[in-house]
N, C-alpha and C positions, 0 to 999 in steps of 0.2 A: 577916633582919629588913628588908633593903632592898627585897625584892620584895613583901612583904605589908604594906599599910598597917595601922596600929595598930587602927583601927576595925573592919576586916574580921576580924582575929583575935579580937577581943572578941565580935563578932556570931556567928561560927561556934562559939565556945566556949559561948555561951548556948544555941544551938540544939541542941547535943549531937551525938553521932555520927549520921550518916545510916544508915538501915537498908540492909543489902545488897540488891542487886537480885536478885529471884528469877529462876531460869532458866525458859525455856519448855520444854515437853515435848521438843521437838526438840533444844534445847541440852543438856538433861539426858541424853538418849539418846546424843548425840554425845560428850559428855564422858565418859560411862560407857564407851563403846567405846574411846576414846583411852586412858583411864587403865587399862582392863583390858589392852589390848595392851601398854602400857608395863610394867605389873606382870608380865605373863607373860614378856616379854623379860628383865626383871631376874631372874625366877625361873630361867629357862633358863640365863642367864649364871652365876648363882651355883651352879647344879647342875653346870655344866661346869668350875667352877674347881678347881684342885688341892686346895684346903682342904676341899672338900665330901666327906663320908663317904658314898659311894654305897652301900657294902655295908650300912651301918647303916640307911640310908633304905629300901633295897630290902627288907630283912628285916622292916620294919614296915608296908609297904603291901600292899593286897590284890591289886593288879594291876601287878607289876613290868614286864611287857612294855609295858603302856600308858604307864607312867611313862617308860620308856626311849624310846618313840616320841615322847612329848612333848618330852623333853630334846633329841631329835634334830630337832625342828622340826614334828612333827605337831600337829594341833589338840588342844586340851585337853578338847574335848567330842566325843562321838560323834554321828552323824546321828540316832540314835534319841533321844538326850538333847535335841537341838535340836528335834526334832519334838514331844516331850513338853512342852518349855518353851513352844513356840508354841501348843500346844493349851491350856495352862493360863494363859499370860500374854499371848499374841499378840493381834493385832487381831481375830481371830475370836472370842476370848473377850470382848473389849470389846463387840462387837455383841450377843453372847448376853446378857451382863449388862445391857446397855442395854434389850434387849427385855424381860427379866425385870422390871426395875425399872419400865418403862413399864406393863407388865401389872399390877404391884402398885399403881401410881398409879391406873390405870383402875378396879381393884377397889375401892380406897378411895373414889373419887368415886361409884361406884355405891352403896356402902353409905351414904354421906352422903345421896345423893338418896333412898334408900329410907327412911332415918330421918327426913328432912325431910318426906316426904309422909305418913308415918304419924303424925307429931305435929301436922300441920296439918290 
């Protein structure tokens, strides 16, 4: 109470909660990378713990060798998976989508111009 004057508390109460700040694309990407690395490290750690039932897990997964490699420190994705992801979601895909949408916008404008000239 001693650090906040009474008027300030009332004013902030009337305004309500401030909305959270949205992340930029770069901040979002960076946070995703950091949190993914942290979660993968936690997963590796729990897979290496004595309480972990390795045989039960290995009997349920499609690729036991790949899982063992991951627990040992290998990447969780293969180079071909990275390539496929880049093709579908990477910057190259952004430029392709942008060109497609720009072409659609140009087609719409041409149709409007044709319709305007035929009615006038």
